[in-house]
PDB file with SEQRES, HELIX, SHEET and CRYST1 records, atoms N, CA, C and O in Angstrom:
SEQRES   1 A   89  THR GLY VAL PRO ARG VAL LEU ALA THR VAL ALA ASP THR          
SEQRES   2 A   89  ARG GLY SER THR PRO ARG LYS ALA GLY ALA GLN MET LEU          
SEQRES   3 A   89  LEU ARG PRO ASP GLY THR PHE SER GLY THR ILE GLY GLY          
SEQRES   4 A   89  GLY CYS GLY GLU ALA GLU VAL TRP GLN GLU ALA MET GLU          
SEQRES   5 A   89  THR MET ALA ASP GLY ARG PRO ARG THR VAL LEU VAL ASP          
SEQRES   6 A   89  LEU THR GLU PRO VAL ASP GLY ASP ASP LYS ILE CYS GLY          
SEQRES   7 A   89  GLY VAL MET ARG VAL PHE VAL GLU ARG ILE GLY                  
HELIX    1 AA1 GLY A   40  ASP A   56  1                                  17    
SHEET    1 AA1 5 PHE A  33  GLY A  35  0                                        
SHEET    2 AA1 5 GLN A  24  LEU A  27 -1                                        
SHEET    3 AA1 5 ARG A   5  ARG A  14 -1                                        
SHEET    4 AA1 5 VAL A  80  ILE A  88 -1                                        
SHEET    5 AA1 5 ARG A  60  ASP A  65 -1                                        
CRYST1    1.000    1.000    1.000  90.00  90.00  90.00 P 1           1          
ATOM      1  N   THR A   1     -76.539  88.867  20.223  1.00  0.00           N  
ATOM      2  CA  THR A   1     -77.215  89.155  21.477  1.00  0.00           C  
ATOM      3  C   THR A   1     -78.549  88.432  21.563  1.00  0.00           C  
ATOM      4  O   THR A   1     -78.934  87.981  22.642  1.00  0.00           O  
ATOM      5  N   GLY A   2     -79.262  88.313  20.448  1.00  0.00           N  
ATOM      6  CA  GLY A   2     -80.523  87.593  20.444  1.00  0.00           C  
ATOM      7  C   GLY A   2     -81.712  88.404  20.910  1.00  0.00           C  
ATOM      8  O   GLY A   2     -82.851  87.954  20.783  1.00  0.00           O  
ATOM      9  N   VAL A   3     -81.476  89.592  21.448  1.00  0.00           N  
ATOM     10  CA  VAL A   3     -82.581  90.432  21.905  1.00  0.00           C  
ATOM     11  C   VAL A   3     -83.130  91.202  20.700  1.00  0.00           C  
ATOM     12  O   VAL A   3     -82.374  91.879  20.003  1.00  0.00           O  
ATOM     13  N   PRO A   4     -84.442  91.103  20.451  1.00  0.00           N  
ATOM     14  CA  PRO A   4     -84.987  91.805  19.298  1.00  0.00           C  
ATOM     15  C   PRO A   4     -84.911  93.320  19.472  1.00  0.00           C  
ATOM     16  O   PRO A   4     -85.083  93.850  20.569  1.00  0.00           O  
ATOM     17  N   ARG A   5     -84.658  93.973  18.392  1.00  0.00           N  
ATOM     18  CA  ARG A   5     -84.679  95.429  18.333  1.00  0.00           C  
ATOM     19  C   ARG A   5     -85.492  95.784  17.094  1.00  0.00           C  
ATOM     20  O   ARG A   5     -85.700  94.951  16.212  1.00  0.00           O  
ATOM     21  N   VAL A   6     -85.942  97.013  17.042  1.00  0.00           N  
ATOM     22  CA  VAL A   6     -86.629  97.490  15.850  1.00  0.00           C  
ATOM     23  C   VAL A   6     -85.873  98.706  15.332  1.00  0.00           C  
ATOM     24  O   VAL A   6     -85.562  99.634  16.078  1.00  0.00           O  
ATOM     25  N   LEU A   7     -85.586  98.673  14.035  1.00  0.00           N  
ATOM     26  CA  LEU A   7     -84.885  99.774  13.384  1.00  0.00           C  
ATOM     27  C   LEU A   7     -85.872 100.528  12.508  1.00  0.00           C  
ATOM     28  O   LEU A   7     -86.514  99.947  11.634  1.00  0.00           O  
ATOM     29  N   ALA A   8     -85.986 101.839  12.755  1.00  0.00           N  
ATOM     30  CA  ALA A   8     -86.828 102.708  11.937  1.00  0.00           C  
ATOM     31  C   ALA A   8     -85.900 103.592  11.110  1.00  0.00           C  
ATOM     32  O   ALA A   8     -85.059 104.305  11.656  1.00  0.00           O  
ATOM     33  N   THR A   9     -86.058 103.538   9.793  1.00  0.00           N  
ATOM     34  CA  THR A   9     -85.187 104.282   8.882  1.00  0.00           C  
ATOM     35  C   THR A   9     -86.036 105.168   7.982  1.00  0.00           C  
ATOM     36  O   THR A   9     -86.991 104.695   7.367  1.00  0.00           O  
ATOM     37  N   VAL A  10     -85.694 106.449   7.902  1.00  0.00           N  
ATOM     38  CA  VAL A  10     -86.375 107.346   6.971  1.00  0.00           C  
ATOM     39  C   VAL A  10     -86.003 106.896   5.562  1.00  0.00           C  
ATOM     40  O   VAL A  10     -84.844 106.988   5.157  1.00  0.00           O  
ATOM     41  N   ALA A  11     -86.999 106.406   4.816  1.00  0.00           N  
ATOM     42  CA  ALA A  11     -86.763 105.890   3.465  1.00  0.00           C  
ATOM     43  C   ALA A  11     -86.705 107.015   2.438  1.00  0.00           C  
ATOM     44  O   ALA A  11     -85.814 107.039   1.589  1.00  0.00           O  
ATOM     45  N   ASP A  12     -87.639 107.933   2.513  1.00  0.00           N  
ATOM     46  CA  ASP A  12     -87.604 109.098   1.631  1.00  0.00           C  
ATOM     47  C   ASP A  12     -88.440 110.215   2.209  1.00  0.00           C  
ATOM     48  O   ASP A  12     -89.264 110.008   3.100  1.00  0.00           O  
ATOM     49  N   THR A  13     -88.211 111.407   1.682  1.00  0.00           N  
ATOM     50  CA  THR A  13     -88.912 112.588   2.174  1.00  0.00           C  
ATOM     51  C   THR A  13     -89.348 113.448   0.997  1.00  0.00           C  
ATOM     52  O   THR A  13     -88.745 113.428  -0.076  1.00  0.00           O  
ATOM     53  N   ARG A  14     -90.423 114.209   1.236  1.00  0.00           N  
ATOM     54  CA  ARG A  14     -90.871 115.240   0.282  1.00  0.00           C  
ATOM     55  C   ARG A  14     -91.103 116.506   1.076  1.00  0.00           C  
ATOM     56  O   ARG A  14     -91.676 116.467   2.164  1.00  0.00           O  
ATOM     57  N   GLY A  15     -90.661 117.623   0.538  1.00  0.00           N  
ATOM     58  CA  GLY A  15     -90.866 118.882   1.244  1.00  0.00           C  
ATOM     59  C   GLY A  15     -89.905 119.028   2.409  1.00  0.00           C  
ATOM     60  O   GLY A  15     -88.871 118.363   2.468  1.00  0.00           O  
ATOM     61  N   SER A  16     -90.256 119.898   3.326  1.00  0.00           N  
ATOM     62  CA  SER A  16     -89.419 120.201   4.482  1.00  0.00           C  
ATOM     63  C   SER A  16     -89.707 119.209   5.605  1.00  0.00           C  
ATOM     64  O   SER A  16     -90.837 119.124   6.085  1.00  0.00           O  
ATOM     65  N   THR A  17     -88.698 118.468   6.020  1.00  0.00           N  
ATOM     66  CA  THR A  17     -88.835 117.486   7.099  1.00  0.00           C  
ATOM     67  C   THR A  17     -87.675 117.677   8.082  1.00  0.00           C  
ATOM     68  O   THR A  17     -86.625 118.200   7.709  1.00  0.00           O  
ATOM     69  N   PRO A  18     -87.866 117.252   9.341  1.00  0.00           N  
ATOM     70  CA  PRO A  18     -86.811 117.463  10.334  1.00  0.00           C  
ATOM     71  C   PRO A  18     -85.552 116.649  10.061  1.00  0.00           C  
ATOM     72  O   PRO A  18     -84.450 117.085  10.391  1.00  0.00           O  
ATOM     73  N   ARG A  19     -85.706 115.477   9.462  1.00  0.00           N  
ATOM     74  CA  ARG A  19     -84.552 114.632   9.114  1.00  0.00           C  
ATOM     75  C   ARG A  19     -84.730 114.165   7.682  1.00  0.00           C  
ATOM     76  O   ARG A  19     -85.843 114.162   7.155  1.00  0.00           O  
ATOM     77  N   LYS A  20     -83.648 113.777   7.063  1.00  0.00           N  
ATOM     78  CA  LYS A  20     -83.679 113.341   5.663  1.00  0.00           C  
ATOM     79  C   LYS A  20     -83.515 111.822   5.573  1.00  0.00           C  
ATOM     80  O   LYS A  20     -83.290 111.151   6.580  1.00  0.00           O  
ATOM     81  N   ALA A  21     -83.630 111.293   4.360  1.00  0.00           N  
ATOM     82  CA  ALA A  21     -83.490 109.856   4.124  1.00  0.00           C  
ATOM     83  C   ALA A  21     -82.195 109.348   4.740  1.00  0.00           C  
ATOM     84  O   ALA A  21     -81.143 109.978   4.635  1.00  0.00           O  
ATOM     85  N   GLY A  22     -82.302 108.194   5.385  1.00  0.00           N  
ATOM     86  CA  GLY A  22     -81.147 107.576   6.022  1.00  0.00           C  
ATOM     87  C   GLY A  22     -81.116 107.773   7.527  1.00  0.00           C  
ATOM     88  O   GLY A  22     -80.414 107.035   8.219  1.00  0.00           O  
ATOM     89  N   ALA A  23     -81.856 108.749   8.061  1.00  0.00           N  
ATOM     90  CA  ALA A  23     -81.902 108.948   9.512  1.00  0.00           C  
ATOM     91  C   ALA A  23     -82.512 107.709  10.163  1.00  0.00           C  
ATOM     92  O   ALA A  23     -83.450 107.122   9.624  1.00  0.00           O  
ATOM     93  N   GLN A  24     -81.986 107.312  11.316  1.00  0.00           N  
ATOM     94  CA  GLN A  24     -82.442 106.077  11.953  1.00  0.00           C  
ATOM     95  C   GLN A  24     -82.704 106.246  13.437  1.00  0.00           C  
ATOM     96  O   GLN A  24     -82.137 107.108  14.108  1.00  0.00           O  
ATOM     97  N   MET A  25     -83.583 105.391  13.916  1.00  0.00           N  
ATOM     98  CA  MET A  25     -83.909 105.301  15.329  1.00  0.00           C  
ATOM     99  C   MET A  25     -83.984 103.817  15.670  1.00  0.00           C  
ATOM    100  O   MET A  25     -84.684 103.061  14.996  1.00  0.00           O  
ATOM    101  N   LEU A  26     -83.265 103.393  16.717  1.00  0.00           N  
ATOM    102  CA  LEU A  26     -83.248 102.001  17.149  1.00  0.00           C  
ATOM    103  C   LEU A  26     -84.042 101.876  18.433  1.00  0.00           C  
ATOM    104  O   LEU A  26     -83.735 102.540  19.423  1.00  0.00           O  
ATOM    105  N   LEU A  27     -85.068 101.024  18.423  1.00  0.00           N  
ATOM    106  CA  LEU A  27     -85.921 100.836  19.604  1.00  0.00           C  
ATOM    107  C   LEU A  27     -85.632  99.515  20.286  1.00  0.00           C  
ATOM    108  O   LEU A  27     -85.378  98.498  19.640  1.00  0.00           O  
ATOM    109  N   ARG A  28     -85.678  99.557  21.620  1.00  0.00           N  
ATOM    110  CA  ARG A  28     -85.469  98.364  22.442  1.00  0.00           C  
ATOM    111  C   ARG A  28     -86.836  97.838  22.912  1.00  0.00           C  
ATOM    112  O   ARG A  28     -87.831  98.561  22.859  1.00  0.00           O  
ATOM    113  N   PRO A  29     -86.879  96.583  23.368  1.00  0.00           N  
ATOM    114  CA  PRO A  29     -88.157  96.000  23.788  1.00  0.00           C  
ATOM    115  C   PRO A  29     -88.873  96.789  24.880  1.00  0.00           C  
ATOM    116  O   PRO A  29     -90.100  96.744  24.961  1.00  0.00           O  
ATOM    117  N   ASP A  30     -88.132  97.510  25.722  1.00  0.00           N  
ATOM    118  CA  ASP A  30     -88.775  98.272  26.796  1.00  0.00           C  
ATOM    119  C   ASP A  30     -89.290  99.636  26.328  1.00  0.00           C  
ATOM    120  O   ASP A  30     -89.828 100.406  27.124  1.00  0.00           O  
ATOM    121  N   GLY A  31     -89.124  99.931  25.029  1.00  0.00           N  
ATOM    122  CA  GLY A  31     -89.639 101.179  24.482  1.00  0.00           C  
ATOM    123  C   GLY A  31     -88.636 102.314  24.437  1.00  0.00           C  
ATOM    124  O   GLY A  31     -88.895 103.351  23.827  1.00  0.00           O  
ATOM    125  N   THR A  32     -87.477 102.122  25.088  1.00  0.00           N  
ATOM    126  CA  THR A  32     -86.445 103.155  25.000  1.00  0.00           C  
ATOM    127  C   THR A  32     -85.801 103.090  23.612  1.00  0.00           C  
ATOM    128  O   THR A  32     -85.894 102.073  22.924  1.00  0.00           O  
ATOM    129  N   PHE A  33     -85.150 104.181  23.211  1.00  0.00           N  
ATOM    130  CA  PHE A  33     -84.582 104.209  21.868  1.00  0.00           C  
ATOM    131  C   PHE A  33     -83.322 105.054  21.803  1.00  0.00           C  
ATOM    132  O   PHE A  33     -83.060 105.882  22.675  1.00  0.00           O  
ATOM    133  N   SER A  34     -82.550 104.828  20.749  1.00  0.00           N  
ATOM    134  CA  SER A  34     -81.358 105.616  20.431  1.00  0.00           C  
ATOM    135  C   SER A  34     -81.566 106.223  19.065  1.00  0.00           C  
ATOM    136  O   SER A  34     -82.173 105.608  18.188  1.00  0.00           O  
ATOM    137  N   GLY A  35     -81.062 107.434  18.882  1.00  0.00           N  
ATOM    138  CA  GLY A  35     -81.205 108.110  17.600  1.00  0.00           C  
ATOM    139  C   GLY A  35     -82.547 108.798  17.498  1.00  0.00           C  
ATOM    140  O   GLY A  35     -83.372 108.725  18.409  1.00  0.00           O  
ATOM    141  N   THR A  36     -82.756 109.473  16.371  1.00  0.00           N  
ATOM    142  CA  THR A  36     -84.011 110.188  16.162  1.00  0.00           C  
ATOM    143  C   THR A  36     -84.328 110.267  14.678  1.00  0.00           C  
ATOM    144  O   THR A  36     -83.435 110.311  13.832  1.00  0.00           O  
ATOM    145  N   ILE A  37     -85.609 110.284  14.387  1.00  0.00           N  
ATOM    146  CA  ILE A  37     -86.033 110.533  13.015  1.00  0.00           C  
ATOM    147  C   ILE A  37     -86.750 111.872  12.922  1.00  0.00           C  
ATOM    148  O   ILE A  37     -87.370 112.177  11.904  1.00  0.00           O  
ATOM    149  N   GLY A  38     -86.668 112.669  13.978  1.00  0.00           N  
ATOM    150  CA  GLY A  38     -87.214 114.010  13.882  1.00  0.00           C  
ATOM    151  C   GLY A  38     -87.937 114.544  15.092  1.00  0.00           C  
ATOM    152  O   GLY A  38     -88.177 115.749  15.177  1.00  0.00           O  
ATOM    153  N   GLY A  39     -88.296 113.687  16.038  1.00  0.00           N  
ATOM    154  CA  GLY A  39     -88.961 114.174  17.236  1.00  0.00           C  
ATOM    155  C   GLY A  39     -90.436 114.488  17.020  1.00  0.00           C  
ATOM    156  O   GLY A  39     -90.975 114.297  15.929  1.00  0.00           O  
ATOM    157  N   GLY A  40     -91.071 114.966  18.068  1.00  0.00           N  
ATOM    158  CA  GLY A  40     -92.459 115.409  17.991  1.00  0.00           C  
ATOM    159  C   GLY A  40     -93.454 114.310  17.701  1.00  0.00           C  
ATOM    160  O   GLY A  40     -93.198 113.128  17.933  1.00  0.00           O  
ATOM    161  N   CYS A  41     -94.611 114.735  17.179  1.00  0.00           N  
ATOM    162  CA  CYS A  41     -95.711 113.799  16.906  1.00  0.00           C  
ATOM    163  C   CYS A  41     -95.333 112.746  15.877  1.00  0.00           C  
ATOM    164  O   CYS A  41     -95.726 111.587  16.008  1.00  0.00           O  
ATOM    165  N   GLY A  42     -94.578 113.127  14.860  1.00  0.00           N  
ATOM    166  CA  GLY A  42     -94.177 112.171  13.827  1.00  0.00           C  
ATOM    167  C   GLY A  42     -93.365 111.035  14.395  1.00  0.00           C  
ATOM    168  O   GLY A  42     -93.591 109.872  14.060  1.00  0.00           O  
ATOM    169  N   GLU A  43     -92.411 111.367  15.262  1.00  0.00           N  
ATOM    170  CA  GLU A  43     -91.598 110.324  15.874  1.00  0.00           C  
ATOM    171  C   GLU A  43     -92.445 109.457  16.799  1.00  0.00           C  
ATOM    172  O   GLU A  43     -92.242 108.245  16.868  1.00  0.00           O  
ATOM    173  N   ALA A  44     -93.389 110.064  17.509  1.00  0.00           N  
ATOM    174  CA  ALA A  44     -94.278 109.300  18.390  1.00  0.00           C  
ATOM    175  C   ALA A  44     -95.121 108.311  17.582  1.00  0.00           C  
ATOM    176  O   ALA A  44     -95.358 107.185  18.019  1.00  0.00           O  
ATOM    177  N   GLU A  45     -95.569 108.739  16.408  1.00  0.00           N  
ATOM    178  CA  GLU A  45     -96.355 107.869  15.524  1.00  0.00           C  
ATOM    179  C   GLU A  45     -95.516 106.677  15.069  1.00  0.00           C  
ATOM    180  O   GLU A  45     -95.996 105.543  15.070  1.00  0.00           O  
ATOM    181  N   VAL A  46     -94.274 106.925  14.684  1.00  0.00           N  
ATOM    182  CA  VAL A  46     -93.374 105.851  14.251  1.00  0.00           C  
ATOM    183  C   VAL A  46     -93.056 104.938  15.431  1.00  0.00           C  
ATOM    184  O   VAL A  46     -92.998 103.719  15.266  1.00  0.00           O  
ATOM    185  N   TRP A  47     -92.848 105.509  16.624  1.00  0.00           N  
ATOM    186  CA  TRP A  47     -92.568 104.708  17.817  1.00  0.00           C  
ATOM    187  C   TRP A  47     -93.703 103.712  18.056  1.00  0.00           C  
ATOM    188  O   TRP A  47     -93.458 102.540  18.341  1.00  0.00           O  
ATOM    189  N   GLN A  48     -94.945 104.184  17.937  1.00  0.00           N  
ATOM    190  CA  GLN A  48     -96.112 103.315  18.147  1.00  0.00           C  
ATOM    191  C   GLN A  48     -96.109 102.146  17.166  1.00  0.00           C  
ATOM    192  O   GLN A  48     -96.324 100.999  17.557  1.00  0.00           O  
ATOM    193  N   GLU A  49     -95.866 102.442  15.890  1.00  0.00           N  
ATOM    194  CA  GLU A  49     -95.811 101.385  14.862  1.00  0.00           C  
ATOM    195  C   GLU A  49     -94.621 100.455  15.105  1.00  0.00           C  
ATOM    196  O   GLU A  49     -94.714  99.248  14.879  1.00  0.00           O  
ATOM    197  N   ALA A  50     -93.512 101.017  15.563  1.00  0.00           N  
ATOM    198  CA  ALA A  50     -92.323 100.199  15.837  1.00  0.00           C  
ATOM    199  C   ALA A  50     -92.590  99.203  16.957  1.00  0.00           C  
ATOM    200  O   ALA A  50     -92.103  98.074  16.907  1.00  0.00           O  
ATOM    201  N   MET A  51     -93.355  99.604  17.963  1.00  0.00           N  
ATOM    202  CA  MET A  51     -93.680  98.687  19.044  1.00  0.00           C  
ATOM    203  C   MET A  51     -94.597  97.562  18.537  1.00  0.00           C  
ATOM    204  O   MET A  51     -94.521  96.433  19.020  1.00  0.00           O  
ATOM    205  N   GLU A  52     -95.458  97.875  17.568  1.00  0.00           N  
ATOM    206  CA  GLU A  52     -96.274  96.830  16.920  1.00  0.00           C  
ATOM    207  C   GLU A  52     -95.364  95.837  16.193  1.00  0.00           C  
ATOM    208  O   GLU A  52     -95.564  94.625  16.277  1.00  0.00           O  
ATOM    209  N   THR A  53     -94.363  96.360  15.478  1.00  0.00           N  
ATOM    210  CA  THR A  53     -93.413  95.497  14.775  1.00  0.00           C  
ATOM    211  C   THR A  53     -92.621  94.658  15.771  1.00  0.00           C  
ATOM    212  O   THR A  53     -92.326  93.493  15.503  1.00  0.00           O  
ATOM    213  N   MET A  54     -92.275  95.240  16.917  1.00  0.00           N  
ATOM    214  CA  MET A  54     -91.571  94.486  17.963  1.00  0.00           C  
ATOM    215  C   MET A  54     -92.419  93.288  18.367  1.00  0.00           C  
ATOM    216  O   MET A  54     -91.892  92.195  18.573  1.00  0.00           O  
ATOM    217  N   ALA A  55     -93.730  93.485  18.483  1.00  0.00           N  
ATOM    218  CA  ALA A  55     -94.636  92.429  18.946  1.00  0.00           C  
ATOM    219  C   ALA A  55     -94.901  91.375  17.876  1.00  0.00           C  
ATOM    220  O   ALA A  55     -94.877  90.179  18.168  1.00  0.00           O  
ATOM    221  N   ASP A  56     -95.158  91.810  16.628  1.00  0.00           N  
ATOM    222  CA  ASP A  56     -95.593  90.842  15.611  1.00  0.00           C  
ATOM    223  C   ASP A  56     -94.515  90.476  14.584  1.00  0.00           C  
ATOM    224  O   ASP A  56     -94.707  89.550  13.795  1.00  0.00           O  
ATOM    225  N   GLY A  57     -93.391  91.189  14.585  1.00  0.00           N  
ATOM    226  CA  GLY A  57     -92.289  90.858  13.691  1.00  0.00           C  
ATOM    227  C   GLY A  57     -92.478  91.302  12.255  1.00  0.00           C  
ATOM    228  O   GLY A  57     -91.600  91.090  11.420  1.00  0.00           O  
ATOM    229  N   ARG A  58     -93.626  91.923  11.954  1.00  0.00           N  
ATOM    230  CA  ARG A  58     -93.893  92.312  10.557  1.00  0.00           C  
ATOM    231  C   ARG A  58     -93.312  93.688  10.260  1.00  0.00           C  
ATOM    232  O   ARG A  58     -93.598  94.651  10.971  1.00  0.00           O  
ATOM    233  N   PRO A  59     -92.487  93.784   9.202  1.00  0.00           N  
ATOM    234  CA  PRO A  59     -92.005  95.103   8.807  1.00  0.00           C  
ATOM    235  C   PRO A  59     -93.162  95.938   8.268  1.00  0.00           C  
ATOM    236  O   PRO A  59     -94.150  95.389   7.781  1.00  0.00           O  
ATOM    237  N   ARG A  60     -93.044  97.232   8.351  1.00  0.00           N  
ATOM    238  CA  ARG A  60     -94.094  98.110   7.843  1.00  0.00           C  
ATOM    239  C   ARG A  60     -93.483  99.437   7.436  1.00  0.00           C  
ATOM    240  O   ARG A  60     -92.374  99.785   7.841  1.00  0.00           O  
ATOM    241  N   THR A  61     -94.227 100.159   6.633  1.00  0.00           N  
ATOM    242  CA  THR A  61     -93.841 101.503   6.234  1.00  0.00           C  
ATOM    243  C   THR A  61     -94.844 102.473   6.837  1.00  0.00           C  
ATOM    244  O   THR A  61     -96.054 102.297   6.699  1.00  0.00           O  
ATOM    245  N   VAL A  62     -94.335 103.493   7.504  1.00  0.00           N  
ATOM    246  CA  VAL A  62     -95.181 104.484   8.160  1.00  0.00           C  
ATOM    247  C   VAL A  62     -95.073 105.785   7.380  1.00  0.00           C  
ATOM    248  O   VAL A  62     -93.974 106.288   7.146  1.00  0.00           O  
ATOM    249  N   LEU A  63     -96.207 106.324   6.981  1.00  0.00           N  
ATOM    250  CA  LEU A  63     -96.244 107.619   6.304  1.00  0.00           C  
ATOM    251  C   LEU A  63     -96.458 108.691   7.368  1.00  0.00           C  
ATOM    252  O   LEU A  63     -97.485 108.705   8.046  1.00  0.00           O  
ATOM    253  N   VAL A  64     -95.493 109.579   7.510  1.00  0.00           N  
ATOM    254  CA  VAL A  64     -95.568 110.662   8.494  1.00  0.00           C  
ATOM    255  C   VAL A  64     -95.846 111.949   7.729  1.00  0.00           C  
ATOM    256  O   VAL A  64     -94.983 112.467   7.020  1.00  0.00           O  
ATOM    257  N   ASP A  65     -97.064 112.453   7.885  1.00  0.00           N  
ATOM    258  CA  ASP A  65     -97.494 113.650   7.163  1.00  0.00           C  
ATOM    259  C   ASP A  65     -97.354 114.855   8.091  1.00  0.00           C  
ATOM    260  O   ASP A  65     -98.071 114.976   9.084  1.00  0.00           O  
ATOM    261  N   LEU A  66     -96.426 115.735   7.753  1.00  0.00           N  
ATOM    262  CA  LEU A  66     -96.164 116.915   8.568  1.00  0.00           C  
ATOM    263  C   LEU A  66     -96.740 118.171   7.924  1.00  0.00           C  
ATOM    264  O   LEU A  66     -96.308 119.283   8.228  1.00  0.00           O  
ATOM    265  N   THR A  67     -97.720 117.992   7.029  1.00  0.00           N  
ATOM    266  CA  THR A  67     -98.252 119.139   6.293  1.00  0.00           C  
ATOM    267  C   THR A  67     -99.479 119.761   6.937  1.00  0.00           C  
ATOM    268  O   THR A  67     -99.813 120.911   6.653  1.00  0.00           O  
ATOM    269  N   GLU A  68    -100.161 119.007   7.811  1.00  0.00           N  
ATOM    270  CA  GLU A  68    -101.390 119.526   8.407  1.00  0.00           C  
ATOM    271  C   GLU A  68    -101.073 120.457   9.564  1.00  0.00           C  
ATOM    272  O   GLU A  68    -100.311 120.088  10.458  1.00  0.00           O  
ATOM    273  N   PRO A  69    -101.640 121.655   9.569  1.00  0.00           N  
ATOM    274  CA  PRO A  69    -101.424 122.529  10.723  1.00  0.00           C  
ATOM    275  C   PRO A  69    -102.133 121.963  11.954  1.00  0.00           C  
ATOM    276  O   PRO A  69    -103.274 121.508  11.877  1.00  0.00           O  
ATOM    277  N   VAL A  70    -101.440 122.001  13.075  1.00  0.00           N  
ATOM    278  CA  VAL A  70    -102.020 121.503  14.328  1.00  0.00           C  
ATOM    279  C   VAL A  70    -101.706 122.504  15.427  1.00  0.00           C  
ATOM    280  O   VAL A  70    -100.853 123.376  15.266  1.00  0.00           O  
ATOM    281  N   ASP A  71    -102.405 122.366  16.542  1.00  0.00           N  
ATOM    282  CA  ASP A  71    -102.070 123.192  17.699  1.00  0.00           C  
ATOM    283  C   ASP A  71    -100.717 122.744  18.226  1.00  0.00           C  
ATOM    284  O   ASP A  71    -100.449 121.546  18.313  1.00  0.00           O  
ATOM    285  N   GLY A  72     -99.882 123.677  18.569  1.00  0.00           N  
ATOM    286  CA  GLY A  72     -98.546 123.341  19.056  1.00  0.00           C  
ATOM    287  C   GLY A  72     -97.509 123.597  17.977  1.00  0.00           C  
ATOM    288  O   GLY A  72     -97.822 124.055  16.878  1.00  0.00           O  
ATOM    289  N   ASP A  73     -96.279 123.292  18.317  1.00  0.00           N  
ATOM    290  CA  ASP A  73     -95.163 123.653  17.443  1.00  0.00           C  
ATOM    291  C   ASP A  73     -94.449 122.462  16.817  1.00  0.00           C  
ATOM    292  O   ASP A  73     -93.430 122.651  16.152  1.00  0.00           O  
ATOM    293  N   ASP A  74     -94.950 121.237  17.007  1.00  0.00           N  
ATOM    294  CA  ASP A  74     -94.126 120.100  16.605  1.00  0.00           C  
ATOM    295  C   ASP A  74     -94.429 119.569  15.205  1.00  0.00           C  
ATOM    296  O   ASP A  74     -93.849 118.560  14.804  1.00  0.00           O  
ATOM    297  N   LYS A  75     -95.311 120.212  14.457  1.00  0.00           N  
ATOM    298  CA  LYS A  75     -95.571 119.764  13.083  1.00  0.00           C  
ATOM    299  C   LYS A  75     -95.491 120.961  12.133  1.00  0.00           C  
ATOM    300  O   LYS A  75     -96.391 121.182  11.323  1.00  0.00           O  
ATOM    301  N   ILE A  76     -94.432 121.709  12.238  1.00  0.00           N  
ATOM    302  CA  ILE A  76     -94.328 122.932  11.456  1.00  0.00           C  
ATOM    303  C   ILE A  76     -93.477 122.765  10.202  1.00  0.00           C  
ATOM    304  O   ILE A  76     -93.257 123.735   9.477  1.00  0.00           O  
ATOM    305  N   CYS A  77     -92.997 121.558   9.935  1.00  0.00           N  
ATOM    306  CA  CYS A  77     -92.071 121.359   8.824  1.00  0.00           C  
ATOM    307  C   CYS A  77     -92.755 121.468   7.460  1.00  0.00           C  
ATOM    308  O   CYS A  77     -92.228 122.111   6.553  1.00  0.00           O  
ATOM    309  N   GLY A  78     -93.911 120.849   7.314  1.00  0.00           N  
ATOM    310  CA  GLY A  78     -94.651 120.953   6.067  1.00  0.00           C  
ATOM    311  C   GLY A  78     -94.332 119.900   5.030  1.00  0.00           C  
ATOM    312  O   GLY A  78     -94.757 120.030   3.882  1.00  0.00           O  
ATOM    313  N   GLY A  79     -93.599 118.861   5.391  1.00  0.00           N  
ATOM    314  CA  GLY A  79     -93.259 117.813   4.433  1.00  0.00           C  
ATOM    315  C   GLY A  79     -93.866 116.471   4.800  1.00  0.00           C  
ATOM    316  O   GLY A  79     -94.686 116.366   5.712  1.00  0.00           O  
ATOM    317  N   VAL A  80     -93.443 115.442   4.063  1.00  0.00           N  
ATOM    318  CA  VAL A  80     -93.920 114.076   4.279  1.00  0.00           C  
ATOM    319  C   VAL A  80     -92.706 113.153   4.310  1.00  0.00           C  
ATOM    320  O   VAL A  80     -91.803 113.283   3.484  1.00  0.00           O  
ATOM    321  N   MET A  81     -92.684 112.217   5.266  1.00  0.00           N  
ATOM    322  CA  MET A  81     -91.611 111.223   5.346  1.00  0.00           C  
ATOM    323  C   MET A  81     -92.212 109.831   5.273  1.00  0.00           C  
ATOM    324  O   MET A  81     -93.271 109.572   5.846  1.00  0.00           O  
ATOM    325  N   ARG A  82     -91.531 108.932   4.563  1.00  0.00           N  
ATOM    326  CA  ARG A  82     -91.857 107.513   4.625  1.00  0.00           C  
ATOM    327  C   ARG A  82     -90.783 106.851   5.460  1.00  0.00           C  
ATOM    328  O   ARG A  82     -89.593 106.997   5.184  1.00  0.00           O  
ATOM    329  N   VAL A  83     -91.208 106.115   6.494  1.00  0.00           N  
ATOM    330  CA  VAL A  83     -90.264 105.497   7.423  1.00  0.00           C  
ATOM    331  C   VAL A  83     -90.468 103.991   7.387  1.00  0.00           C  
ATOM    332  O   VAL A  83     -91.569 103.497   7.632  1.00  0.00           O  
ATOM    333  N   PHE A  84     -89.393 103.263   7.078  1.00  0.00           N  
ATOM    334  CA  PHE A  84     -89.428 101.792   7.045  1.00  0.00           C  
ATOM    335  C   PHE A  84     -89.059 101.272   8.420  1.00  0.00           C  
ATOM    336  O   PHE A  84     -88.031 101.652   8.982  1.00  0.00           O  
ATOM    337  N   VAL A  85     -89.908 100.391   8.967  1.00  0.00           N  
ATOM    338  CA  VAL A  85     -89.731  99.854  10.308  1.00  0.00           C  
ATOM    339  C   VAL A  85     -89.548  98.346  10.195  1.00  0.00           C  
ATOM    340  O   VAL A  85     -90.375  97.667   9.588  1.00  0.00           O  
ATOM    341  N   GLU A  86     -88.461  97.811  10.782  1.00  0.00           N  
ATOM    342  CA  GLU A  86     -88.192  96.367  10.694  1.00  0.00           C  
ATOM    343  C   GLU A  86     -87.586  95.865  11.993  1.00  0.00           C  
ATOM    344  O   GLU A  86     -86.848  96.581  12.669  1.00  0.00           O  
ATOM    345  N   ARG A  87     -87.912  94.613  12.332  1.00  0.00           N  
ATOM    346  CA  ARG A  87     -87.322  93.988  13.513  1.00  0.00           C  
ATOM    347  C   ARG A  87     -85.988  93.388  13.104  1.00  0.00           C  
ATOM    348  O   ARG A  87     -85.879  92.749  12.058  1.00  0.00           O  
ATOM    349  N   ILE A  88     -84.981  93.596  13.928  1.00  0.00           N  
ATOM    350  CA  ILE A  88     -83.638  93.064  13.656  1.00  0.00           C  
ATOM    351  C   ILE A  88     -83.149  92.319  14.878  1.00  0.00           C  
ATOM    352  O   ILE A  88     -83.774  92.377  15.937  1.00  0.00           O  
ATOM    353  N   GLY A  89     -82.026  91.615  14.738  1.00  0.00           N  
ATOM    354  CA  GLY A  89     -81.415  90.924  15.884  1.00  0.00           C  
ATOM    355  C   GLY A  89     -81.956  89.560  16.004  1.00  0.00           C  
ATOM    356  O   GLY A  89     -81.568  88.818  16.906  1.00  0.00           O  
TER     357      GLY A  89                                                      
END                                                                             
């Protein structure tokens, strides 16, 4: 197809996380995506980094820390995920 996509893959987890290693999310250039790595603030953080990878082509690892208590209900898991983000296609 030739259209760049970015694949975000949960590389490993510690503690309680919404998804486990191997979970994936595929992002398109317009910012839409398929799949999930857990939703909430953590997924939004990975989405932001994935859009950077879409722009510059550099793979990166995003540390998603779900241990800090915050206002709201979307960071209640208490674990940590490492998510590998790479441009494909």
